[in-house]
C-alpha positions as CSV (number, residue, x, y, z in Angstrom):
1,M,0.0,0.0,0.0
2,S,1.3,3.5,-0.9
3,A,2.1,5.8,2.0
4,D,1.3,8.9,0.0
5,P,-1.8,10.6,1.5
6,T,-4.8,11.2,-0.7
7,P,-6.4,14.7,-0.8
8,H,-8.2,15.6,2.4
9,E,-6.6,12.8,4.3
10,L,-5.0,14.1,7.5
11,I,-3.9,10.9,9.3
12,R,-2.8,7.7,7.7
13,F,-1.5,4.5,9.2
14,D,0.1,2.1,6.6
15,N,0.8,-1.4,7.7
16,V,1.7,-0.3,11.3
17,T,2.8,-3.0,13.8
18,K,3.6,-2.3,17.4
19,R,4.9,-5.0,19.8
20,F,5.6,-4.8,23.5
21,G,7.8,-7.8,24.1
22,D,6.0,-10.8,22.8
23,N,2.7,-9.0,22.8
24,T,1.6,-7.6,19.3
25,V,-0.6,-4.7,20.2
26,L,-1.1,-3.4,16.7
27,D,-1.0,-5.9,13.9
28,N,-0.3,-4.6,10.4
29,L,-2.8,-1.8,11.0
30,C,-4.1,0.3,8.1
31,F,-6.6,3.2,8.5
32,S,-7.0,6.9,7.7
33,V,-8.8,9.9,9.1
34,E,-10.0,12.7,6.8
35,T,-9.5,16.4,7.7
36,G,-12.3,17.8,10.0
37,K,-13.7,14.4,10.8
38,H,-14.5,13.1,14.3
39,V,-13.5,9.5,14.6
40,T,-14.0,7.3,17.7
41,L,-12.1,4.1,18.4
42,I,-14.0,1.6,20.4
43,G,-13.2,-1.9,21.5
44,P,-12.1,-4.0,24.6
45,S,-9.2,-2.9,26.8
46,G,-5.9,-4.0,25.3
47,S,-7.1,-3.9,21.7
48,G,-4.6,-1.2,20.8
49,K,-6.7,2.0,20.8
50,T,-4.6,4.0,23.2
51,T,-1.4,2.8,21.5
52,I,-2.6,4.5,18.3
53,L,-2.8,7.9,20.2
54,R,0.6,7.3,21.8
55,L,2.1,6.7,18.4
56,L,0.7,9.9,17.1
57,M,2.0,11.8,20.1
58,T,5.4,10.1,19.5
59,L,5.4,8.7,23.0
60,V,6.2,5.3,21.5
61,K,7.5,4.3,18.0
62,P,6.1,1.6,15.7
63,D,8.1,-1.5,15.0
64,E,7.0,-1.5,11.3
65,G,5.0,0.7,9.0
66,V,4.5,4.3,8.1
67,I,2.5,7.0,9.8
68,T,1.8,10.3,8.1
69,V,0.0,13.4,9.4
70,N,-1.0,16.1,6.9
71,G,1.4,14.7,4.4
72,G,4.4,14.8,6.7
73,R,5.9,11.6,8.0
74,L,5.8,11.0,11.7
75,F,7.5,7.6,11.2
76,P,9.9,6.9,9.8
77,A,11.3,10.4,10.0
78,D,14.2,12.4,11.5
79,E,13.8,14.5,14.7
80,K,13.2,17.7,12.8
81,E,10.4,16.2,10.8
82,V,8.8,14.7,13.9
83,R,8.9,18.1,15.7
84,E,7.1,19.8,12.8
85,V,4.4,17.2,12.5
86,R,3.9,17.0,16.3
87,K,3.1,20.8,16.5
88,N,-0.1,20.0,14.7
89,I,-1.3,17.5,17.3
90,G,-2.8,18.1,20.8
91,M,-3.8,15.4,23.3
92,V,-6.0,15.2,26.4
93,F,-5.0,12.3,28.6
94,Q,-6.9,10.2,31.2
95,Q,-4.8,12.0,33.9
96,F,-4.8,15.8,33.8
97,N,-1.0,16.2,34.1
98,L,-1.3,19.9,35.0
99,F,1.6,21.8,36.5
100,P,0.7,22.1,40.2
101,N,3.1,25.1,40.7
102,M,1.4,27.2,38.0
103,N,-2.0,28.8,38.0
104,V,-4.7,27.8,35.5
105,L,-3.8,30.6,33.1
106,R,-0.1,29.8,33.0
107,N,-0.9,26.1,32.5
108,V,-2.6,27.1,29.3
109,T,-0.1,29.7,28.1
110,E,3.2,27.8,28.9
111,A,3.4,25.6,25.8
112,P,2.3,28.2,23.2
113,V,4.9,30.6,24.5
114,R,7.7,28.0,24.7
115,V,6.9,25.8,21.7
116,L,5.1,28.1,19.3
117,G,7.0,31.2,20.2
118,M,3.8,33.1,20.8
119,S,4.1,36.4,22.8
120,K,2.9,36.2,26.4
121,D,0.2,38.8,25.8
122,E,-1.1,36.9,22.7
123,A,-1.0,33.6,24.6
124,A,-2.8,35.0,27.6
125,E,-5.5,36.5,25.4
126,R,-6.1,33.3,23.6
127,A,-6.0,31.3,26.9
128,K,-8.7,33.5,28.5
129,G,-10.9,32.9,25.5
130,L,-10.4,29.1,25.7
131,L,-11.0,29.1,29.5
132,D,-14.3,30.9,28.8
133,L,-15.0,28.2,26.2
134,V,-14.6,25.5,28.7
135,G,-16.5,27.4,31.4
136,L,-13.6,28.3,33.6
137,G,-13.0,32.0,32.8
138,D,-13.3,32.9,36.5
139,K,-10.7,30.3,37.6
140,Q,-7.6,31.6,35.7
141,D,-5.8,32.6,38.9
142,M,-6.4,29.4,40.8
143,R,-4.0,26.5,41.2
144,P,-5.0,23.0,39.8
145,T,-5.2,21.7,43.4
146,Q,-8.0,24.1,44.1
147,L,-10.2,22.7,41.3
148,S,-12.4,19.6,41.0
149,G,-11.3,16.8,38.8
150,G,-13.8,17.8,36.1
151,Q,-12.5,21.4,36.2
152,Q,-8.9,20.2,35.9
153,Q,-9.8,18.1,32.9
154,R,-11.4,21.1,31.3
155,V,-8.2,23.1,31.9
156,A,-6.3,20.2,30.1
157,I,-8.7,20.5,27.2
158,A,-8.1,24.3,27.0
159,R,-4.3,23.7,27.2
160,A,-4.5,21.2,24.3
161,L,-6.5,23.7,22.2
162,A,-4.1,26.5,23.0
163,M,-1.6,24.9,20.7
164,R,-4.0,25.4,17.7
165,P,-3.8,21.8,16.7
166,Q,-5.1,20.4,13.5
167,V,-5.8,17.1,15.4
168,L,-7.1,16.7,18.9
169,L,-6.5,13.2,20.5
170,L,-8.8,12.3,23.4
171,D,-7.8,9.3,25.5
172,E,-10.6,8.1,27.9
173,V,-10.7,11.7,29.1
174,T,-13.5,11.0,31.6
175,S,-12.2,7.7,33.0
176,A,-10.5,9.3,36.0
177,L,-13.5,11.5,36.9
178,D,-16.3,10.9,39.5
179,P,-19.5,10.0,37.6
180,E,-21.2,13.3,38.4
181,L,-18.4,15.3,36.7
182,V,-18.4,13.3,33.5
183,A,-21.4,15.1,31.8
184,G,-19.8,18.5,32.1
185,V,-16.6,17.5,30.4
186,L,-18.4,15.6,27.6
187,D,-20.6,18.7,27.1
188,V,-17.5,20.8,26.5
189,L,-16.1,18.3,24.0
190,R,-19.5,18.2,22.2
191,D,-19.4,22.0,21.9
192,I,-15.8,21.9,20.5
193,A,-16.9,19.2,18.0
194,R,-19.9,21.3,16.9
195,T,-18.1,24.7,16.7
196,T,-14.6,24.0,15.4
197,D,-13.1,22.4,12.4
198,I,-10.5,20.4,14.5
199,T,-10.1,16.8,13.5
200,M,-10.8,14.6,16.5
201,L,-9.6,11.1,17.2
202,C,-11.2,9.8,20.4
203,V,-10.8,6.7,22.5
204,T,-13.8,6.3,24.9
205,H,-16.1,3.9,26.6
206,E,-18.8,6.6,26.7
207,M,-20.9,5.1,23.9
208,N,-23.6,7.8,23.9
209,F,-20.9,10.4,23.5
210,A,-19.4,8.5,20.7
211,R,-22.8,8.3,19.0
212,D,-23.3,12.0,19.4
213,I,-20.0,13.4,18.1
214,S,-18.6,10.8,15.6
215,D,-18.6,10.9,11.9
216,D,-17.1,7.4,11.9
217,V,-16.6,4.7,14.5
218,L,-13.9,2.1,14.3
219,M,-14.2,-1.2,16.2
220,F,-10.9,-2.6,17.3
221,D,-10.1,-6.1,18.4
222,A,-6.6,-7.7,18.8
223,G,-4.8,-4.8,17.2
224,R,-6.9,-4.6,14.0
225,V,-10.0,-2.7,12.8
226,I,-12.6,-5.4,12.4
227,E,-15.5,-3.1,11.5
228,S,-16.0,0.6,10.7
229,G,-18.9,2.8,9.7
230,S,-21.2,5.6,10.8
231,P,-22.4,5.7,14.4
232,E,-25.9,4.7,13.3
233,K,-24.5,1.6,11.5
234,I,-22.1,0.5,14.2
235,F,-24.4,1.0,17.2
236,S,-27.7,0.0,15.6
237,D,-26.8,-2.7,13.0
238,P,-23.2,-4.0,13.5
239,E,-22.1,-6.7,11.1
240,H,-19.3,-8.4,13.1
241,A,-20.2,-10.8,15.9
242,R,-17.4,-9.4,18.0
243,T,-18.8,-5.9,17.7
244,R,-22.2,-7.1,18.7
245,E,-20.7,-8.9,21.7
246,F,-18.7,-5.9,22.8
247,L,-21.6,-3.5,22.5
248,G,-23.9,-5.9,24.3
249,A,-21.6,-5.7,27.2
250,V,-21.1,-1.9,27.4
251,L,-24.5,-0.5,26.3
């Protein structure tokens, strides 16, 4: 398969394999995501979903295959190429990973100033707008430890958006939250999906959220995509027995 991206294709995995020891987590994986689309990865734990996001964040490297983002190679590539491609990718993790010694505003401005070379004034103006977007405009002077888990995760979302990414990766962003805080964070992400043109690649067990925001849903099992389609197709009329089994357990 050619590694050259087709028009409007933002992310492409060509024959990507990733092993951890004797465990093959991704097995000759091929899939692509078009610009502006919201794609959700579902499937059992250990099926390779989070590894895909970690590869895109360059936290791990594939053993085989080619990964391209917006026509630039992420793997195989030299460090300069990787840095350029990575500037276009933001990620929100399960854990908030905020800097406890910085207030909320500086948590959001730090990377744009240091990585993008944005002026402090411009970064602060943008950060205030993003904090308003996630409902935390009145919390900018507080430290992360003074916020609830849901509020901290919303700061993490604002921080990812502050880098002006083409791609936003979401890795089980509500799994560390108390149940009553989940809805607020998912509402923020729904608003972002509706009001921006950011391409989103989401790993979640929140199936109603996946149904709401997704253009496409990919069902993973044993490191491969076994079924893909619209939310209506996957959730209402899945073709693969493994998909039916999985959804029967989580819905």
